C-alpha positions, 0 to 999 in steps of 0.5 A: 963754554961755561961749566953750567952750560956744559952741565945743562947740555951734556951732549955738547962739547966745547971744541969742534976737534973733539968730534972724531971726524973733524981733522985737527988743523988742515984737511981736504974737506971734500975727501974727508966728508966722504970718508966720514960717511963711508967710515960710519957705514963701514964700522956701524952695524952691518945692516946700516949699509943696506938701509942707506942703499934703500932710503937714500938710493932707492935700492930694495936689495936683499940683505948681504950674505956672509961677505956683507957690504964692502966699502972703499974710496976712489979707486976700488981695491977689490980686484975680484969685484966687477961693478958692471955685473951687479943688478942694482947700479947707482950713481949717487950724487950729493951736494948742498942743493942736490941737483945738476948744474943744467947750464954747463956744456958737456965736458967733452966739448970744452976747450979745457986749456982755454977754460983753465986759463980763465979759471986761474987768471988773477981777475975778480970772480965777476970778470971770470964769470963774464969771460966764461959766459963768452967762451962757453956761449952760455950767457945765463951761466951762474956763479954756482955753475962756474964753481961746479965746472972748476971743481969738476975739471980739477977732479978730472985731472986725477982721473974718473974716480968716484969719491966713495963705494958701497957695494955687495956682490951677494946683494948685487948692489953697487953705489958709486958716490960723488960728493960735493960741498958745493951747491950743484953737481956736474952731469958729465962727471956722473955719466962718466962713472956709469960709462967707466964702471957700469959699462953703460950710459947713465940711465935715469934709473941709475942716477940718484941726487940727494942733498947733504941735509938728506944724508944728515937726516938719515944718520940723525934718525939713528943717533939713538940706535940700539947698537951703541957703536952705531948710535955713537958714530951716527951722532958724531957724523951728524955733528960733523955735517952740522959743523960744516953747515951741511945738515940744515940748522938744528941748533947751535953748539958752543964751538960755533962761536969760536972766533978762531974758526969763525970762517968755518962756522959761517955756512952753518950760520947762514943756514941759521939765518934762513931758519930764523927768517922763515920763523919770523915771516911765519910770525908776521915780520915782513922780511925779504932775501937773505944774503951772506955777509963777512960776519954773518948774514943780512936780511932785507926788509920786504917793505922797501919803504923801511930805510935799512936792513936787518943784520945778523952777526956771529960774535964770540959773545953770541948773536947780534941782531940789528936794524942797520942803515947806511951801507945796504948793498941794494934796494930803494935805500941802498948805501947812504940813501937810507941815512939820507931818508932818516935825516930828511925830517926836521932837525928838532923832530924825534922819530922814536918819541912815540916808542916807550922805554919798554919797546926799547928794552935791551936795545942799543944804538951805534952811530958810525963813521964810514969811509969809501975810497970813491963816491958811490964805492963800498964804504967801510967802518972807520970809527964808532962815535956813539955806542949806548943803550937806546932811550927813545926820548933822547934819540934826537941827540943820536940823530945830531951825531949822525948828521955830523958824520953824514954831510951832504953828498956834495960836501962828503969828500975830503982832500984825499978823495975819500968819501965820508958818510954815517951809519946807524945801527939799533939792535941787541946782543943775544948771549951765546949760552942762551942760544945753545940747544935745539933750533927753537932756542936760537930762532925764538929770540931772533923772532922777538928782536925782529918785532922790536926792530920792525917798530923801530924801522917803521918809526925811522921811515920817511913820514909818508911811508910811516903813515901809510 
């Protein structure tokens, strides 16, 4: 973070660990996020807990008396409080999507030893999912549901303990919180809390499901609270949820570009990719599905005639957005087929000849050599053979280099059995300091780049498609 950026954005700080809720170095996220929420309610003004119960749990309870609201984590240490005797009983489930994993069977019907054996086997995720589908007789079981099941079984090994408690005997309220950083929640686990602590089955009126974005909005609305401590805690908690990518995308902070914590920043970056895609689609750019990548996100073109896809990469210097052809995982032009389509035109034809220098302003092109261990296998970058500013009139020279790196499939294997192919990327870098602040500061340059790259992608498309 530069000093002038710090002066322009006084509310930002360069290191995520300066947030009061972010542990320094190692921590257990599931427990710590719940602790941060409960701690904020504990130390904020007394009425904030009642507002939390009203807005997020649907409990219109009277204000608490002299004892106020009380708070705890896991096993409740208040021996004179009986949650089964209060009038307002809520099991609050919070996750990324705020919904139940409906494809899971009851935990009581599981052969837990067999399920644990599958979950802990040293096999790829796809193989585990296939075996779980067979074992549970659930052919439609999704990977998210399998992850939810694994997490629930791990927690049950420690007993049926909710993650957090918010309660008031005087207001006759008890909220049991089950917080997951995953997408989905397990119905059996939530029902067990009602059985153990409320001594009854989980009726619809007892169950409330929320997303982390809902929780973040509640605290974000109080960042300007008249009580200074409440305002500070709500700001810090919202920033913490933002660090974890749980608050939806509200803008970048300097620490989002920290290369030492890039893996932690990717969930938030994926939320940014969804927000940027939505803004681009609204502006008329035909974009398809967003998928995560090891360094950011990839977005398919909705027009399958366009050879390649959009890539958004999180870098220390900022954001790189590019049209990339050569290693897309799916679609009509998956893998090497995108480059095959680009190179199918006559060798003396320059597909970008119709673009002006203004159209290419700020764009750079790269030609890479990729290597796969087997034909049709996943290809990985081997060498960048060309990296320069895009000059439309001279693009034919880049195509010559791309042809050298992309031999026909029948001649692409070397003596070691590896397969060589080429990849073409055209895009631009948006500097980190230009992305800081509100969400619009980050999505606006992406939308502008999408329009520029759409012109490039259409020009690179096979001539029949480009002229359609």
